[in-house]
PDB file with one MODEL, atoms N, CA, C and O in Angstrom:
MODEL        1
ATOM      1  N   MET A   1     145.579  26.710 -56.415  1.00  0.00           N
ATOM      2  CA  MET A   1     144.817  26.963 -55.391  1.00  0.00           C
ATOM      3  C   MET A   1     145.794  26.765 -54.037  1.00  0.00           C
ATOM      4  O   MET A   1     146.368  25.681 -53.940  1.00  0.00           O
ATOM      5  N   SER A   2     145.957  27.559 -53.214  1.00  0.00           N
ATOM      6  CA  SER A   2     146.497  27.217 -52.003  1.00  0.00           C
ATOM      7  C   SER A   2     145.510  27.711 -50.904  1.00  0.00           C
ATOM      8  O   SER A   2     144.897  28.777 -50.970  1.00  0.00           O
ATOM      9  N   ILE A   3     145.413  26.659 -49.712  1.00  0.00           N
ATOM     10  CA  ILE A   3     144.856  27.231 -48.498  1.00  0.00           C
ATOM     11  C   ILE A   3     145.706  27.674 -47.494  1.00  0.00           C
ATOM     12  O   ILE A   3     146.696  27.014 -47.176  1.00  0.00           O
ATOM     13  N   THR A   4     145.420  28.716 -46.969  1.00  0.00           N
ATOM     14  CA  THR A   4     146.496  29.282 -46.068  1.00  0.00           C
ATOM     15  C   THR A   4     145.968  29.118 -44.559  1.00  0.00           C
ATOM     16  O   THR A   4     146.787  29.293 -43.657  1.00  0.00           O
ATOM     17  N   LYS A   5     144.763  28.821 -44.270  1.00  0.00           N
ATOM     18  CA  LYS A   5     144.310  28.791 -43.037  1.00  0.00           C
ATOM     19  C   LYS A   5     143.084  27.784 -43.012  1.00  0.00           C
ATOM     20  O   LYS A   5     142.153  27.772 -43.817  1.00  0.00           O
ATOM     21  N   CYS A   6     143.275  26.923 -41.903  1.00  0.00           N
ATOM     22  CA  CYS A   6     141.958  26.000 -41.611  1.00  0.00           C
ATOM     23  C   CYS A   6     140.866  26.612 -41.248  1.00  0.00           C
ATOM     24  O   CYS A   6     140.974  27.457 -40.359  1.00  0.00           O
ATOM     25  N   TYR A   7     139.781  26.395 -41.732  1.00  0.00           N
ATOM     26  CA  TYR A   7     138.508  27.088 -41.549  1.00  0.00           C
ATOM     27  C   TYR A   7     138.012  26.485 -40.236  1.00  0.00           C
ATOM     28  O   TYR A   7     137.266  27.200 -39.565  1.00  0.00           O
ATOM     29  N   ILE A   8     138.300  25.343 -39.801  1.00  0.00           N
ATOM     30  CA  ILE A   8     137.814  24.676 -38.610  1.00  0.00           C
ATOM     31  C   ILE A   8     138.497  25.211 -37.312  1.00  0.00           C
ATOM     32  O   ILE A   8     137.843  25.770 -36.431  1.00  0.00           O
ATOM     33  N   CYS A   9     139.828  25.014 -37.240  1.00  0.00           N
ATOM     34  CA  CYS A   9     140.737  25.413 -35.979  1.00  0.00           C
ATOM     35  C   CYS A   9     141.498  26.596 -36.362  1.00  0.00           C
ATOM     36  O   CYS A   9     141.872  27.286 -35.413  1.00  0.00           O
ATOM     37  N   GLY A  10     141.814  26.989 -37.531  1.00  0.00           N
ATOM     38  CA  GLY A  10     142.862  28.263 -37.827  1.00  0.00           C
ATOM     39  C   GLY A  10     144.003  27.752 -38.069  1.00  0.00           C
ATOM     40  O   GLY A  10     144.852  28.553 -38.459  1.00  0.00           O
ATOM     41  N   GLY A  11     144.409  26.330 -37.935  1.00  0.00           N
ATOM     42  CA  GLY A  11     145.863  26.033 -38.225  1.00  0.00           C
ATOM     43  C   GLY A  11     146.272  26.122 -39.528  1.00  0.00           C
ATOM     44  O   GLY A  11     145.497  26.509 -40.402  1.00  0.00           O
ATOM     45  N   LYS A  12     147.527  25.771 -39.780  1.00  0.00           N
ATOM     46  CA  LYS A  12     147.963  25.702 -41.036  1.00  0.00           C
ATOM     47  C   LYS A  12     147.969  24.413 -41.791  1.00  0.00           C
ATOM     48  O   LYS A  12     148.483  23.385 -41.351  1.00  0.00           O
ATOM     49  N   PRO A  13     147.315  24.527 -43.064  1.00  0.00           N
ATOM     50  CA  PRO A  13     147.149  23.282 -44.016  1.00  0.00           C
ATOM     51  C   PRO A  13     148.522  23.158 -44.651  1.00  0.00           C
ATOM     52  O   PRO A  13     149.284  24.120 -44.746  1.00  0.00           O
ATOM     53  N   ILE A  14     148.808  21.934 -45.083  1.00  0.00           N
ATOM     54  CA  ILE A  14     150.186  21.611 -45.973  1.00  0.00           C
ATOM     55  C   ILE A  14     149.574  20.649 -46.874  1.00  0.00           C
ATOM     56  O   ILE A  14     148.563  19.977 -46.668  1.00  0.00           O
ATOM     57  N   LYS A  15     150.399  20.675 -48.006  1.00  0.00           N
ATOM     58  CA  LYS A  15     150.080  19.837 -49.181  1.00  0.00           C
ATOM     59  C   LYS A  15     150.627  18.384 -48.892  1.00  0.00           C
ATOM     60  O   LYS A  15     151.806  18.086 -48.701  1.00  0.00           O
ATOM     61  N   LYS A  16     149.567  17.567 -48.899  1.00  0.00           N
ATOM     62  CA  LYS A  16     149.628  15.998 -48.730  1.00  0.00           C
ATOM     63  C   LYS A  16     148.976  15.193 -49.460  1.00  0.00           C
ATOM     64  O   LYS A  16     147.944  15.668 -49.935  1.00  0.00           O
ATOM     65  N   GLU A  17     149.287  13.812 -49.795  1.00  0.00           N
ATOM     66  CA  GLU A  17     148.602  12.890 -50.435  1.00  0.00           C
ATOM     67  C   GLU A  17     147.755  12.172 -49.380  1.00  0.00           C
ATOM     68  O   GLU A  17     148.294  11.842 -48.324  1.00  0.00           O
ATOM     69  N   VAL A  18     146.490  11.918 -49.596  1.00  0.00           N
ATOM     70  CA  VAL A  18     145.667  11.365 -48.605  1.00  0.00           C
ATOM     71  C   VAL A  18     144.912  10.059 -49.211  1.00  0.00           C
ATOM     72  O   VAL A  18     145.022   9.792 -50.408  1.00  0.00           O
ATOM     73  N   SER A  19     144.248   9.374 -48.453  1.00  0.00           N
ATOM     74  CA  SER A  19     143.183   8.289 -49.040  1.00  0.00           C
ATOM     75  C   SER A  19     141.900   8.761 -48.591  1.00  0.00           C
ATOM     76  O   SER A  19     141.664   9.150 -47.448  1.00  0.00           O
ATOM     77  N   VAL A  20     141.018   8.704 -49.620  1.00  0.00           N
ATOM     78  CA  VAL A  20     139.575   9.435 -49.418  1.00  0.00           C
ATOM     79  C   VAL A  20     138.521   8.275 -49.269  1.00  0.00           C
ATOM     80  O   VAL A  20     138.456   7.519 -50.238  1.00  0.00           O
ATOM     81  N   GLU A  21     137.749   8.036 -48.290  1.00  0.00           N
ATOM     82  CA  GLU A  21     136.751   6.985 -48.165  1.00  0.00           C
ATOM     83  C   GLU A  21     135.476   7.584 -48.557  1.00  0.00           C
ATOM     84  O   GLU A  21     135.241   8.775 -48.354  1.00  0.00           O
ATOM     85  N   ASN A  22     134.647   6.785 -49.116  1.00  0.00           N
ATOM     86  CA  ASN A  22     133.263   7.378 -49.853  1.00  0.00           C
ATOM     87  C   ASN A  22     132.387   6.004 -49.774  1.00  0.00           C
ATOM     88  O   ASN A  22     132.764   4.847 -49.958  1.00  0.00           O
ATOM     89  N   TRP A  23     131.156   6.482 -49.455  1.00  0.00           N
ATOM     90  CA  TRP A  23     130.008   5.217 -50.018  1.00  0.00           C
ATOM     91  C   TRP A  23     129.560   5.785 -51.348  1.00  0.00           C
ATOM     92  O   TRP A  23     129.022   6.880 -51.511  1.00  0.00           O
ATOM     93  N   TRP A  24     129.858   4.885 -52.279  1.00  0.00           N
ATOM     94  CA  TRP A  24     129.246   5.469 -53.796  1.00  0.00           C
ATOM     95  C   TRP A  24     127.974   4.360 -53.576  1.00  0.00           C
ATOM     96  O   TRP A  24     128.236   3.165 -53.448  1.00  0.00           O
ATOM     97  N   GLY A  25     126.871   4.753 -53.550  1.00  0.00           N
ATOM     98  CA  GLY A  25     125.676   3.941 -53.331  1.00  0.00           C
ATOM     99  C   GLY A  25     125.821   2.889 -52.163  1.00  0.00           C
ATOM    100  O   GLY A  25     126.003   3.213 -50.989  1.00  0.00           O
ATOM    101  N   GLU A  26     125.730   1.735 -52.568  1.00  0.00           N
ATOM    102  CA  GLU A  26     125.969   0.557 -51.570  1.00  0.00           C
ATOM    103  C   GLU A  26     127.470   0.296 -51.452  1.00  0.00           C
ATOM    104  O   GLU A  26     127.873  -0.462 -50.569  1.00  0.00           O
ATOM    105  N   THR A  27     128.270   0.855 -52.252  1.00  0.00           N
ATOM    106  CA  THR A  27     129.789   0.330 -52.278  1.00  0.00           C
ATOM    107  C   THR A  27     130.613   1.395 -51.422  1.00  0.00           C
ATOM    108  O   THR A  27     130.618   2.594 -51.702  1.00  0.00           O
ATOM    109  N   PHE A  28     131.297   0.846 -50.371  1.00  0.00           N
ATOM    110  CA  PHE A  28     132.240   1.593 -49.911  1.00  0.00           C
ATOM    111  C   PHE A  28     133.620   1.431 -50.699  1.00  0.00           C
ATOM    112  O   PHE A  28     134.179   0.365 -50.955  1.00  0.00           O
ATOM    113  N   THR A  29     134.052   2.725 -51.029  1.00  0.00           N
ATOM    114  CA  THR A  29     135.319   2.792 -51.571  1.00  0.00           C
ATOM    115  C   THR A  29     136.506   3.643 -51.069  1.00  0.00           C
ATOM    116  O   THR A  29     136.225   4.577 -50.317  1.00  0.00           O
ATOM    117  N   ILE A  30     137.683   3.451 -51.365  1.00  0.00           N
ATOM    118  CA  ILE A  30     138.710   4.159 -50.862  1.00  0.00           C
ATOM    119  C   ILE A  30     139.550   4.444 -52.239  1.00  0.00           C
ATOM    120  O   ILE A  30     139.797   3.556 -53.054  1.00  0.00           O
ATOM    121  N   VAL A  31     139.952   5.810 -52.381  1.00  0.00           N
ATOM    122  CA  VAL A  31     140.727   6.272 -53.427  1.00  0.00           C
ATOM    123  C   VAL A  31     142.179   6.923 -52.570  1.00  0.00           C
ATOM    124  O   VAL A  31     142.278   7.727 -51.643  1.00  0.00           O
ATOM    125  N   GLU A  32     143.134   6.204 -53.317  1.00  0.00           N
ATOM    126  CA  GLU A  32     144.363   6.462 -52.690  1.00  0.00           C
ATOM    127  C   GLU A  32     145.262   7.438 -53.518  1.00  0.00           C
ATOM    128  O   GLU A  32     145.160   7.522 -54.742  1.00  0.00           O
ATOM    129  N   ASN A  33     146.074   8.111 -52.839  1.00  0.00           N
ATOM    130  CA  ASN A  33     146.969   9.164 -53.336  1.00  0.00           C
ATOM    131  C   ASN A  33     146.363  10.304 -53.973  1.00  0.00           C
ATOM    132  O   ASN A  33     146.730  10.714 -55.074  1.00  0.00           O
ATOM    133  N   VAL A  34     145.421  10.830 -53.280  1.00  0.00           N
ATOM    134  CA  VAL A  34     144.604  12.005 -53.585  1.00  0.00           C
ATOM    135  C   VAL A  34     145.178  13.322 -52.938  1.00  0.00           C
ATOM    136  O   VAL A  34     145.069  13.553 -51.734  1.00  0.00           O
ATOM    137  N   PRO A  35     145.832  14.212 -53.878  1.00  0.00           N
ATOM    138  CA  PRO A  35     146.348  15.627 -53.571  1.00  0.00           C
ATOM    139  C   PRO A  35     145.492  16.235 -52.558  1.00  0.00           C
ATOM    140  O   PRO A  35     144.301  16.314 -52.859  1.00  0.00           O
ATOM    141  N   ALA A  36     145.846  16.672 -51.444  1.00  0.00           N
ATOM    142  CA  ALA A  36     144.914  17.552 -50.464  1.00  0.00           C
ATOM    143  C   ALA A  36     145.725  18.546 -49.675  1.00  0.00           C
ATOM    144  O   ALA A  36     146.949  18.426 -49.637  1.00  0.00           O
ATOM    145  N   TRP A  37     145.127  19.489 -49.062  1.00  0.00           N
ATOM    146  CA  TRP A  37     145.677  20.434 -48.045  1.00  0.00           C
ATOM    147  C   TRP A  37     145.149  19.960 -46.579  1.00  0.00           C
ATOM    148  O   TRP A  37     143.985  20.100 -46.204  1.00  0.00           O
ATOM    149  N   VAL A  38     146.162  19.397 -45.838  1.00  0.00           N
ATOM    150  CA  VAL A  38     145.720  18.886 -44.650  1.00  0.00           C
ATOM    151  C   VAL A  38     146.183  19.681 -43.437  1.00  0.00           C
ATOM    152  O   VAL A  38     147.386  19.800 -43.205  1.00  0.00           O
ATOM    153  N   CYS A  39     145.253  20.226 -42.660  1.00  0.00           N
ATOM    154  CA  CYS A  39     145.819  20.972 -41.329  1.00  0.00           C
ATOM    155  C   CYS A  39     146.441  20.178 -40.618  1.00  0.00           C
ATOM    156  O   CYS A  39     146.076  19.024 -40.394  1.00  0.00           O
ATOM    157  N   GLU A  40     147.698  20.837 -40.078  1.00  0.00           N
ATOM    158  CA  GLU A  40     148.642  20.213 -39.360  1.00  0.00           C
ATOM    159  C   GLU A  40     148.073  19.993 -37.796  1.00  0.00           C
ATOM    160  O   GLU A  40     148.432  19.079 -37.053  1.00  0.00           O
ATOM    161  N   ASP A  41     147.288  20.840 -37.533  1.00  0.00           N
ATOM    162  CA  ASP A  41     146.513  20.892 -36.131  1.00  0.00           C
ATOM    163  C   ASP A  41     145.401  19.837 -35.927  1.00  0.00           C
ATOM    164  O   ASP A  41     145.499  19.004 -35.027  1.00  0.00           O
ATOM    165  N   CYS A  42     144.340  19.876 -36.770  1.00  0.00           N
ATOM    166  CA  CYS A  42     142.934  19.219 -36.741  1.00  0.00           C
ATOM    167  C   CYS A  42     143.011  18.005 -37.739  1.00  0.00           C
ATOM    168  O   CYS A  42     142.254  17.052 -37.552  1.00  0.00           O
ATOM    169  N   GLY A  43     143.808  18.002 -38.685  1.00  0.00           N
ATOM    170  CA  GLY A  43     143.622  17.027 -39.702  1.00  0.00           C
ATOM    171  C   GLY A  43     142.559  17.137 -40.878  1.00  0.00           C
ATOM    172  O   GLY A  43     142.356  16.242 -41.699  1.00  0.00           O
ATOM    173  N   GLU A  44     141.942  18.306 -40.842  1.00  0.00           N
ATOM    174  CA  GLU A  44     140.920  18.647 -41.674  1.00  0.00           C
ATOM    175  C   GLU A  44     141.591  18.553 -43.070  1.00  0.00           C
ATOM    176  O   GLU A  44     142.755  18.921 -43.225  1.00  0.00           O
ATOM    177  N   GLN A  45     140.819  18.041 -44.113  1.00  0.00           N
ATOM    178  CA  GLN A  45     141.144  18.088 -45.695  1.00  0.00           C
ATOM    179  C   GLN A  45     140.509  18.960 -46.187  1.00  0.00           C
ATOM    180  O   GLN A  45     139.388  19.292 -45.802  1.00  0.00           O
ATOM    181  N   TYR A  46     141.225  19.542 -47.255  1.00  0.00           N
ATOM    182  CA  TYR A  46     140.700  20.307 -48.377  1.00  0.00           C
ATOM    183  C   TYR A  46     141.170  19.981 -49.665  1.00  0.00           C
ATOM    184  O   TYR A  46     142.359  19.723 -49.853  1.00  0.00           O
ATOM    185  N   PHE A  47     140.249  19.972 -50.657  1.00  0.00           N
ATOM    186  CA  PHE A  47     140.577  19.490 -52.027  1.00  0.00           C
ATOM    187  C   PHE A  47     140.457  20.719 -52.764  1.00  0.00           C
ATOM    188  O   PHE A  47     139.671  21.551 -52.310  1.00  0.00           O
ATOM    189  N   ASP A  48     141.125  21.004 -53.875  1.00  0.00           N
ATOM    190  CA  ASP A  48     140.899  21.940 -54.810  1.00  0.00           C
ATOM    191  C   ASP A  48     139.978  21.528 -55.819  1.00  0.00           C
ATOM    192  O   ASP A  48     139.560  20.371 -55.873  1.00  0.00           O
ATOM    193  N   SER A  49     139.628  22.470 -56.660  1.00  0.00           N
ATOM    194  CA  SER A  49     138.256  22.076 -57.723  1.00  0.00           C
ATOM    195  C   SER A  49     138.695  20.895 -58.683  1.00  0.00           C
ATOM    196  O   SER A  49     137.923  19.984 -58.980  1.00  0.00           O
ATOM    197  N   GLU A  50     139.975  20.983 -59.135  1.00  0.00           N
ATOM    198  CA  GLU A  50     140.392  19.962 -60.108  1.00  0.00           C
ATOM    199  C   GLU A  50     140.508  18.596 -59.522  1.00  0.00           C
ATOM    200  O   GLU A  50     140.329  17.607 -60.232  1.00  0.00           O
ATOM    201  N   THR A  51     140.781  18.507 -58.340  1.00  0.00           N
ATOM    202  CA  THR A  51     140.766  17.136 -57.525  1.00  0.00           C
ATOM    203  C   THR A  51     139.329  16.749 -57.337  1.00  0.00           C
ATOM    204  O   THR A  51     138.951  15.589 -57.505  1.00  0.00           O
ATOM    205  N   THR A  52     138.463  17.812 -56.958  1.00  0.00           N
ATOM    206  CA  THR A  52     137.103  17.393 -56.818  1.00  0.00           C
ATOM    207  C   THR A  52     136.452  16.921 -57.921  1.00  0.00           C
ATOM    208  O   THR A  52     135.725  15.932 -57.832  1.00  0.00           O
ATOM    209  N   LEU A  53     136.639  17.566 -59.061  1.00  0.00           N
ATOM    210  CA  LEU A  53     136.061  17.165 -60.260  1.00  0.00           C
ATOM    211  C   LEU A  53     136.586  15.699 -60.833  1.00  0.00           C
ATOM    212  O   LEU A  53     135.951  14.937 -61.563  1.00  0.00           O
ATOM    213  N   LYS A  54     137.820  15.530 -60.340  1.00  0.00           N
ATOM    214  CA  LYS A  54     138.456  14.046 -60.968  1.00  0.00           C
ATOM    215  C   LYS A  54     137.748  13.105 -60.011  1.00  0.00           C
ATOM    216  O   LYS A  54     137.451  12.010 -60.487  1.00  0.00           O
ATOM    217  N   LEU A  55     137.425  13.338 -58.743  1.00  0.00           N
ATOM    218  CA  LEU A  55     136.917  12.368 -57.712  1.00  0.00           C
ATOM    219  C   LEU A  55     135.399  11.973 -58.186  1.00  0.00           C
ATOM    220  O   LEU A  55     134.937  10.832 -58.157  1.00  0.00           O
ATOM    221  N   ASN A  56     134.723  13.150 -58.629  1.00  0.00           N
ATOM    222  CA  ASN A  56     133.439  12.958 -59.075  1.00  0.00           C
ATOM    223  C   ASN A  56     133.466  12.184 -60.386  1.00  0.00           C
ATOM    224  O   ASN A  56     132.599  11.323 -60.536  1.00  0.00           O
ATOM    225  N   ALA A  57     134.231  12.359 -61.217  1.00  0.00           N
ATOM    226  CA  ALA A  57     134.364  11.760 -62.499  1.00  0.00           C
ATOM    227  C   ALA A  57     134.671  10.207 -62.469  1.00  0.00           C
ATOM    228  O   ALA A  57     134.196   9.406 -63.274  1.00  0.00           O
ATOM    229  N   LEU A  58     135.505   9.900 -61.464  1.00  0.00           N
ATOM    230  CA  LEU A  58     135.763   8.420 -60.878  1.00  0.00           C
ATOM    231  C   LEU A  58     134.498   7.817 -60.486  1.00  0.00           C
ATOM    232  O   LEU A  58     134.065   6.771 -60.970  1.00  0.00           O
ATOM    233  N   ARG A  59     133.907   8.531 -59.571  1.00  0.00           N
ATOM    234  CA  ARG A  59     132.617   7.968 -59.137  1.00  0.00           C
ATOM    235  C   ARG A  59     131.350   7.571 -60.226  1.00  0.00           C
ATOM    236  O   ARG A  59     130.614   6.584 -60.199  1.00  0.00           O
ATOM    237  N   LYS A  60     131.372   8.538 -61.044  1.00  0.00           N
ATOM    238  CA  LYS A  60     130.421   8.385 -62.094  1.00  0.00           C
ATOM    239  C   LYS A  60     130.904   7.277 -63.232  1.00  0.00           C
ATOM    240  O   LYS A  60     130.068   6.529 -63.738  1.00  0.00           O
ATOM    241  N   HIS A  61     132.206   7.222 -63.575  1.00  0.00           N
ATOM    242  CA  HIS A  61     132.946   6.302 -64.711  1.00  0.00           C
ATOM    243  C   HIS A  61     133.787   5.238 -63.737  1.00  0.00           C
ATOM    244  O   HIS A  61     135.016   5.166 -63.728  1.00  0.00           O
ATOM    245  N   LYS A  62     133.057   4.577 -63.070  1.00  0.00           N
ATOM    246  CA  LYS A  62     133.910   3.507 -62.210  1.00  0.00           C
ATOM    247  C   LYS A  62     134.970   2.583 -63.157  1.00  0.00           C
ATOM    248  O   LYS A  62     134.602   1.926 -64.131  1.00  0.00           O
ATOM    249  N   ARG A  63     136.063   2.654 -62.771  1.00  0.00           N
ATOM    250  CA  ARG A  63     137.066   1.798 -63.498  1.00  0.00           C
ATOM    251  C   ARG A  63     137.405   0.594 -62.756  1.00  0.00           C
ATOM    252  O   ARG A  63     136.760   0.373 -61.731  1.00  0.00           O
ATOM    253  N   ASN A  64     138.287  -0.196 -63.102  1.00  0.00           N
ATOM    254  CA  ASN A  64     138.548  -1.516 -62.408  1.00  0.00           C
ATOM    255  C   ASN A  64     139.394  -1.111 -61.249  1.00  0.00           C
ATOM    256  O   ASN A  64     140.389  -0.423 -61.475  1.00  0.00           O
ATOM    257  N   PRO A  65     139.075  -1.496 -59.930  1.00  0.00           N
ATOM    258  CA  PRO A  65     139.712  -1.167 -58.735  1.00  0.00           C
ATOM    259  C   PRO A  65     141.352  -1.639 -58.851  1.00  0.00           C
ATOM    260  O   PRO A  65     141.662  -2.653 -59.477  1.00  0.00           O
ATOM    261  N   THR A  66     142.248  -0.872 -58.245  1.00  0.00           N
ATOM    262  CA  THR A  66     143.655  -1.410 -58.222  1.00  0.00           C
ATOM    263  C   THR A  66     143.660  -2.576 -57.300  1.00  0.00           C
ATOM    264  O   THR A  66     144.529  -3.418 -57.526  1.00  0.00           O
ATOM    265  N   ARG A  67     142.805  -2.795 -56.242  1.00  0.00           N
ATOM    266  CA  ARG A  67     142.854  -3.902 -55.302  1.00  0.00           C
ATOM    267  C   ARG A  67     141.595  -3.925 -54.527  1.00  0.00           C
ATOM    268  O   ARG A  67     140.760  -3.035 -54.691  1.00  0.00           O
ATOM    269  N   PHE A  68     141.439  -4.760 -53.807  1.00  0.00           N
ATOM    270  CA  PHE A  68     140.238  -4.939 -52.982  1.00  0.00           C
ATOM    271  C   PHE A  68     140.904  -5.484 -51.499  1.00  0.00           C
ATOM    272  O   PHE A  68     141.825  -6.291 -51.380  1.00  0.00           O
ATOM    273  N   ILE A  69     140.228  -4.863 -50.518  1.00  0.00           N
ATOM    274  CA  ILE A  69     140.322  -5.343 -48.873  1.00  0.00           C
ATOM    275  C   ILE A  69     139.329  -5.895 -48.403  1.00  0.00           C
ATOM    276  O   ILE A  69     138.262  -5.781 -49.006  1.00  0.00           O
ATOM    277  N   GLN A  70     139.387  -6.458 -47.496  1.00  0.00           N
ATOM    278  CA  GLN A  70     138.132  -6.914 -46.483  1.00  0.00           C
ATOM    279  C   GLN A  70     138.320  -5.972 -45.379  1.00  0.00           C
ATOM    280  O   GLN A  70     139.381  -5.564 -44.907  1.00  0.00           O
ATOM    281  N   VAL A  71     137.011  -5.668 -45.014  1.00  0.00           N
ATOM    282  CA  VAL A  71     136.548  -4.638 -44.011  1.00  0.00           C
ATOM    283  C   VAL A  71     135.671  -5.480 -42.764  1.00  0.00           C
ATOM    284  O   VAL A  71     134.599  -6.060 -42.943  1.00  0.00           O
ATOM    285  N   PRO A  72     136.370  -5.390 -41.558  1.00  0.00           N
ATOM    286  CA  PRO A  72     135.479  -6.117 -40.600  1.00  0.00           C
ATOM    287  C   PRO A  72     134.231  -5.068 -40.121  1.00  0.00           C
ATOM    288  O   PRO A  72     134.392  -3.853 -40.008  1.00  0.00           O
ATOM    289  N   ILE A  73     133.189  -5.652 -39.910  1.00  0.00           N
ATOM    290  CA  ILE A  73     132.114  -5.008 -39.563  1.00  0.00           C
ATOM    291  C   ILE A  73     131.638  -5.510 -38.279  1.00  0.00           C
ATOM    292  O   ILE A  73     131.548  -6.704 -37.994  1.00  0.00           O
ATOM    293  N   TYR A  74     131.291  -4.375 -37.403  1.00  0.00           N
ATOM    294  CA  TYR A  74     130.689  -4.740 -35.929  1.00  0.00           C
ATOM    295  C   TYR A  74     129.575  -4.134 -35.618  1.00  0.00           C
ATOM    296  O   TYR A  74     129.368  -2.951 -35.890  1.00  0.00           O
ATOM    297  N   ASN A  75     128.676  -4.961 -34.961  1.00  0.00           N
ATOM    298  CA  ASN A  75     127.433  -4.247 -34.535  1.00  0.00           C
ATOM    299  C   ASN A  75     127.663  -3.688 -33.135  1.00  0.00           C
ATOM    300  O   ASN A  75     128.082  -4.404 -32.226  1.00  0.00           O
ATOM    301  N   TYR A  76     127.433  -2.636 -33.008  1.00  0.00           N
ATOM    302  CA  TYR A  76     127.874  -1.837 -31.640  1.00  0.00           C
ATOM    303  C   TYR A  76     126.711  -2.211 -30.613  1.00  0.00           C
ATOM    304  O   TYR A  76     127.004  -2.166 -29.418  1.00  0.00           O
ATOM    305  N   LYS A  77     125.350  -2.593 -30.996  1.00  0.00           N
ATOM    306  CA  LYS A  77     124.499  -3.155 -30.062  1.00  0.00           C
ATOM    307  C   LYS A  77     124.819  -4.517 -29.464  1.00  0.00           C
ATOM    308  O   LYS A  77     124.548  -4.830 -28.305  1.00  0.00           O
ATOM    309  N   ILE A  78     125.341  -5.195 -30.240  1.00  0.00           N
ATOM    310  CA  ILE A  78     125.493  -6.684 -29.902  1.00  0.00           C
ATOM    311  C   ILE A  78     126.776  -6.750 -29.148  1.00  0.00           C
ATOM    312  O   ILE A  78     126.821  -7.374 -28.087  1.00  0.00           O
ATOM    313  N   GLU A  79     127.920  -6.088 -29.677  1.00  0.00           N
ATOM    314  CA  GLU A  79     129.167  -5.947 -28.962  1.00  0.00           C
ATOM    315  C   GLU A  79     129.058  -5.349 -27.665  1.00  0.00           C
ATOM    316  O   GLU A  79     129.763  -5.765 -26.746  1.00  0.00           O
ATOM    317  N   SER A  80     128.086  -4.235 -27.468  1.00  0.00           N
ATOM    318  CA  SER A  80     128.087  -3.471 -26.003  1.00  0.00           C
ATOM    319  C   SER A  80     127.294  -4.222 -25.021  1.00  0.00           C
ATOM    320  O   SER A  80     127.469  -4.007 -23.822  1.00  0.00           O
ATOM    321  N   SER A  81     126.364  -5.156 -25.464  1.00  0.00           N
ATOM    322  CA  SER A  81     125.589  -5.969 -24.640  1.00  0.00           C
ATOM    323  C   SER A  81     126.189  -7.131 -24.329  1.00  0.00           C
ATOM    324  O   SER A  81     125.890  -7.634 -23.246  1.00  0.00           O
ATOM    325  N   ALA A  82     127.194  -7.837 -25.228  1.00  0.00           N
ATOM    326  CA  ALA A  82     127.811  -9.076 -24.964  1.00  0.00           C
ATOM    327  C   ALA A  82     128.656  -9.013 -23.834  1.00  0.00           C
ATOM    328  O   ALA A  82     128.631  -9.893 -22.974  1.00  0.00           O
ATOM    329  N   ARG A  83     129.538  -7.853 -23.768  1.00  0.00           N
ATOM    330  CA  ARG A  83     130.579  -7.640 -22.737  1.00  0.00           C
ATOM    331  C   ARG A  83     130.803  -6.159 -22.572  1.00  0.00           C
ATOM    332  O   ARG A  83     130.623  -5.360 -23.491  1.00  0.00           O
ATOM    333  N   LYS A  84     131.213  -5.819 -21.337  1.00  0.00           N
ATOM    334  CA  LYS A  84     131.603  -4.569 -21.213  1.00  0.00           C
ATOM    335  C   LYS A  84     132.749  -3.960 -22.074  1.00  0.00           C
ATOM    336  O   LYS A  84     133.797  -4.604 -22.056  1.00  0.00           O
ATOM    337  N   LEU A  85     132.727  -2.984 -22.720  1.00  0.00           N
ATOM    338  CA  LEU A  85     133.745  -2.472 -23.619  1.00  0.00           C
ATOM    339  C   LEU A  85     134.714  -1.825 -22.894  1.00  0.00           C
ATOM    340  O   LEU A  85     135.880  -2.013 -23.242  1.00  0.00           O
ATOM    341  N   PHE A  86     134.441  -0.949 -21.762  1.00  0.00           N
ATOM    342  CA  PHE A  86     135.611  -0.277 -21.191  1.00  0.00           C
ATOM    343  C   PHE A  86     135.664  -0.635 -19.615  1.00  0.00           C
ATOM    344  O   PHE A  86     136.566  -0.183 -18.909  1.00  0.00           O
TER     345      PHE A  86
ENDMDL
END
C-alpha cells in the first residue's frame, strides 16, 4: 500500500518509522519504530492494514516493555493560576 496524497492538506506522504502514543485503558504506552506514511507538510500519519493489525495485537496481548520512562504531569488550572504563563 502506498499513500500518494495527504487527506488533510494534500501534501506528499513519505515512508518513515515513527513512535505511536496510545492510552490502553489506564496505561499510557509508546510503540517505537512503527512503519508509517507521514505527510511532509503537516505531519499527519497513515498506517497500512498490516501495521494496524500488529498494533491491535500488541494492545490485546501485551508483552514485556522494552523500557520504561517517567512522564511529568502538570495540572493546567493550578499552573495557570499560580503564575502568568505568557
